Every structure is written in C-alpha cells, then in structure tokens.
N, C-alpha and C positions, 0 to 999 in steps of 0.2 A: 385699347392696353389694360390692364386691372394694374392699380400703385401697388410697389413694393408693399409686402407688408413693416409693419416695423418691427422693431427689436423687440425680446421682454425688457420689463423693467431693470431686470437684474446685469442682461447685457447692456444696457443704453452708460449702466452706470460705471458696470466696470469698462467698458469702451472708453468713458472720460478717465478714469484710473489711468489706463494706459497711452494718452495720447501725447506726444513726445512733449517733455515738458512738464508732468505733471506731478502734481507730489507724491512722498509716500520713496523709503526705500525696502529694496527684497532683500528678503535673510532667505535661507537657506536651514531646514532642520532634518534632523535624520530619519529613519524608522525609526517611528517609537516615541523622540521628540516632542515633547509639550513647546506647545504656542505660547497656551495660558491655561490657570485651573481655576474653578472653581471659587469664588470670596474673593479676587485680586480683584486690583482696579483696574474700572475700563477703564484705560490711557489711552488704548488705539481699537482698532479693526484690522484683517488681512483680506485681500483680493488674492485669492491662491491662482496663482501664474500657471504650476506646474505641479502633481502629484494629485493624492487623495488627503482629507483630513476626517478624519471621526470627532464628532459633538456625541461628548456621554454626559452624563449628569448621575446624582442618586436618585434610586428608584422604592420609595415607601417607605425612607430611612436607613434600607440596604447597602449593596453594593455597587457601584457606576453598574448604568447599561447605555450599550449606543444607543443614543435617539435618532442620529443620520450621520451619514458619509457626504461632504462636499467634494465639488471637482475642481478644473479651469475655470475658473471665470464668475466662481462664485464664493461669495464675502463672507467673513468670518468675526464673529464677535461685535458686531454695531450697534446691539442691544444697550451690552453697555454703555456705550461711547455716546447715543443718543438719551438716556432716562438717567446718565453720573449715576449709577450703582454699581454696588460688585459683578462680578463675571458669576451667570448663574449657572454655567455647566462648564466644560475643560473640554481645549481642545487637542488633539493630540494629531501627529503625521501617521498615516495610513505606512506609507511608502518613505521614500525618498522625495519630498517638496520644497519648492519653491513660490513664495508667498511674499505681497508687500505689504508691508506696514505705512498705513495714514490715519495719523495720532489727530485728537480731537478740535484739535486749530484747524489744521489743511482740511479735513472734511468741511469744516462750517466752511471756510474761506471758495471752499469748488462750489458746496450750495448756492455762497452768493453769486458766486461767476454765472450758473445755471442754474436757476431754481426750479426750471421742470425738474433736476436729478432728485427732487428734494419729496416730489411728488411718486416717483419709480421709488423711492429709494421705501414710502411709506409701505408700497405695491407689494414692493419686492420682502417687506417685512411681515406684511399681512400672510401674503401665502404661504410664507416660512416657518409663523408660530403656529399656523393650521395642524402645519404638517408635524410638528413635535408636537403639540396638543393629542391632533390623534395618536402619535406613536408613543410617547409616551403614557399615556390612558391603557393600551394595550400592555406597556409593561407593565403599568402597576397592579392591573391583573391579574397576567400572568407569576406576579412575583405572591402576591396573597392568593392565588390557588397553590404555588411550594411551600407558602408557609403554611397555609390549614393541610398541607400532608405534613406537615414538620410536626403539627403541633397534635394530630390524629395519631403518631404516629409514637409521642409524648402522651399519650392518653393509652395508647397499650402500652405499654412497655409499665409505667405504672401500676394499672389494674390485672396487669398479669401475673405480680410478682408473689403476690397473696399464694392463687393457685399453684404456680411453680413450684411455690417452696412444699406447700402440701406438698403436691406430684414427688417430686423427691423425696420428704422424706419419707411419704409410704411405699417407692420402689424399693427403698433403700431396706425397707420392714417385709417386702415382699419378698426380696434376693434375699434372706440372709434365711441360711441354712437351720440357726436357732428359732426361726420363727412358726411358731405354731401354725397348724391349718387353720383353726377359724382368726387367728390376726392376718394372717398370711389372706384368708378371703374379705375380710374388714379392708386390706390396705388395699386389696383391688377392688375393694367398690369405690373406695376414697376415691382412686386415679379416677375410675370411669368418670366419676361426680365431677371433680374439679377439670375433666375435660368438655363433659357437657356446658358445664358454668364458664369455660373461657369460649366456646361455638354461640352460646348466646350472648354474652357479652362483644363478643364481633361482630352478634347481627343486629347486637342492640346502636353500633356505631355508624353500619353501613344503614339504615335505618333512618336515623340523624340526620346521615345526610341527602336524605332524598326529598325531594321536592314534598310536602304535604304526608312525610313521613308512612309508618305500616299501617296499616288497617285494626283496630284495637283486636278485631277477634275474641270476645271476651265467652266465658261459659257461665250457669250457674258452677260455685261452688261451697260449698257447707264449711266458711271459714276456717275453723278450728282444725277443721281434718287436714286446711292449707297449710295454714300457722302451727303447730303444733311442729312438728318434722322441721321444718322450718329456723323453729326457735333451736332446736336442738342442735340443728346443722350450726349456725352463725354462733351460741355456743362454744360450738368444742373449739371453732376458728379462732371465737376473741380469746380465748382463756391461753392458749399460745400465744398473746400477743402482751398479756399482763393484762386484761381487759376481763370485769366480770359483766356477763349482759344479766339485768337484772329485768326478768319481762314481766306484765302481767295474765291476766285470764282473757284470754279471747274472749267474744262474745260473742254466742252461738246463734248464732243468725245468718241465712245465704245471701254470697254478695258474686255479681258477678265480675267475673275479672279473666285474665290473659297471665297463668300461671307462673309462667319464663321471665315476662316484664314484670312482672309487679315482683317476683324475687329480686331481680332486679336492681328496683327502686329500691329495697331492702337494703341490699349487698353496699351502692350505693353512699348509703346515709350513716350505716355503721362502717365505713373504712373511712368518710370525712371527720366521725367522730375518736379512731382508731389517729387518724394523723394530729389530732387537734390533742392527742392523751401519749406523747413517748415513752411516759415513765408509765403508761399503767393508768386504770381508772377506773372506773363504770359508765356503764349504756342502758339506762331506762328504757324502756318498752311499755308504753301506755295505749289501754283501750278504753275509745267510752261509744259507748252507741243509741242512737237515742235521736227521737224525728225522722225517722229513715235515713239519718248520712250517723255513719262511723266515723271518729274524729280517733287520729293513729298519730303516740307522740313517740319525737326518740327526743334524750335527753344524755347528752355526756356531760362529763364532769372537767371539759378542761378549761381555757381559760376567758370562752364567751364568745360573744359576733365580734368585731371592734364597730362603732357608729360608721367611722369613716367606710366601711368596706358593703353593711347596710342594706343598700339602693342598688347593689351587681354584683351580688351573692346569684342569681341563678342566669346571668350574664355569661354567656356561653363562652367562653376560655380566657375566663376571670379566673386565675389562680390568686393569688388573692397573697403574694409574695413565698409560695411553697415553691420549696425546689423539684419539684414532680407533678405532673399532671399537669390540666390545663382549663379544670373546672370547668367540663364538658359533664362531670357527675348529674349536678347538680340541677342543669340541663335538662339532661336525662331525664333526670326526676320528676322533675316539673310536669315534662314532656309528657309520665307514662300517666302521671296521675291525671294528668286533663284528660288524657283517650278512655280513661277509665271514666267518670264524667265528675272527678273531683276537683279538689283545689291544694295546691300546695303554699306554705310562707314558710317564714321564719318567726318564730315567738318575739316579742320584743325582747331587748336584755335586762337579763336582771342583774343586779349585784349582786356578785358572790357566787352566781352561775355561771354553770358553761351554755353550751346553745342548746337551742329548743327548735326542730323540724318541726312543721305541723301537718299533714295532708290527711284529706277523706276522700272517704267512698262510700257511693248510694248503697243503700241494705234495698237485694228485691225481695227479703222477708225474713221475719225472724223462724227460727228454727224448733220447732219444740224436742224434736227427738232429743236425745246426746249423745254429743260425740262419737266417732266412732272410727 
C-alpha cells in the first residue's frame, strides 16, 4: 500500500494553528472590512478559517489592484511579521470572514516547539511570492497600456486644437450669407486642408506605435516647390497666434522626402515654439545646403531650453511641465528626420536666445532650373 501523501506546507501550518490549545484569537470581519492596510506595522498575521480575503497593492504608483484572493486554510500577513517591516499590501474581507490572529511572539513560540513548520512556512512564502510577483507584473503591464492610451488621447487633443480652431472659423465664414464666393471657396479649401492635416496627424501617431514604424516611402522633390507653399500655410496659421514666421530662401536642390511626414515635422516644431511664446514672438526658419546635406534650423524667441531638461527633450512622453501634450511631438520629429536619412538635435542653449532645433536632409542633386 502506498504511503499517504504529506499535506502541503500551508495545510500543515494551518493544522498546527488549529490544534486545541494553539495560540491566537479568532476575529470576525464584515464584507469589505479591512484586516490591515499597506504601510501599517506587522504586529501579527491571520489564518483564514471562514470566508475570503482580497490582497491588494498599488501598481505603478496608481490605484490599488487585487493581486490575490485567499480562502480557508491560507495565511495572510506573515511576511511583515517575519521581516519586521511595514505591510506591503492591504487585506480586505471579500465576504463575511473569520480569521485567527497570531502575534509575532506566538508564531516564534510555535516555530520553536515545531521547527519543521519553519521550513513549511518558508516554502509557502516562496510559492506565494512567485504567484504574487507574476500577478503584479501582469497588472503593471496592463496599467502601462492604459496609461499609454491616456497619453495618446491627450496628445491627439492637444495637436487637434489648432486645426479645429481653423475649421471652426472657416466654417463660420463659409456659412455666412455676407461671404463673397471667392472667400467662401477659400474657407472651404481651408477646411479641406485642415481635415487632411488631422488625418495625417492621426496616421503619424499610429505609425509611432507600430514596431519599426512605417516605411519612409520617399520620392524626389525639388525642395522649393514643396517648401514655399508650406511656408505660406504656416505663416498664415502663426499670424493668428501673434507669431511672425521669418523664413529664409529654401535652397534650390532636389531631396527625397515623404511630403506628408516632413510637413508633420515642421508643424510639430512650430507648435512647440508657439507653446514657448504664449504672448507671441518670432520664429526664424533657416536653410543651408553644403556637402551633400541640407541643414534646417527652427529658432524661437521664447525663454530657451532649460539645462535640466536638455537631455530628455526627445524622450517619448516627456512633457517638461507643460499642461498639455505628452512630449511625443519631438520624438516623432526625430523619427521622421532619421527615416529621411538625416538626424535631429537641439542646439546648445545660448544666453538671451530661445530654443533652436536643427535637422538635416540628404541632397539628392543640385537643381539648376528655377523653381516653379
């Protein structure tokens, strides 16, 4: 006949605590009542006799999440008793519960009388810790996913603010009976342009979340033919926010670009500059072509870049104290520049000057014909 299997460590410990004359005192808890809270001193632990107990702890600095539900025969709170540290979790009765409370001194006396229970307790704690760690990591991943959704939503709201304002004004103009046909047509054109811009912004956010992003999809373009209409568009938008765009002459060269994505880069840089100048100001846009590369600079007249944030400017979700946005703008800008075969950086801060962002684009070939 096979020998009977030994009971699990937790069962042996529970049996010892349930023996007649064993230490501890039974306490009763109503559904929802707390046995102990995170941060409290570990004065003792509980053996659950009847009912169920939820174990919860904050995840990623956020709201507490349930990591385990324990039932009759399980012990609760023994870790704080053993390492003499504050509680690392909160225990709450899920239903009406009865649990025997055992103090630290009573546990030590029991282990002294039955040393084999010390090994049982270690095994049970090890098993419990592995299970809790696994659950905790799952909750951390889920919390990060939810936080990322919130950050992306905040980014979309921030980036849509300007296009929506333009659409609103253009719609009022287009619907007014006093508007002349040419003005109405211009207003309708503005609405179409901004809807396309918002669609492009959404696509860029989607691209950012994809592993490896979207392929560059570049094509050769005579740079002034692309850049001059974009300068006119950005100048009109900035004027409505009391910001003057001072632009140099785009070099007459051919570059391989994705027009939609490169426009997104320019809009992101200019939006950042506007945020830095709430009372208005100037943005200088400079171009320089030499040695097969075109360098583009965007400088504002704001307060400049603080030295303490210079190292994290291009880190995703770094907002640097702004009340809106999530800092994805500059991360997207750098990715776009790199996808075009260039690079992007912030110029070293200079006393009395605003922020300057620079990026490069490879020149495919000089263009001799005049832009048109």
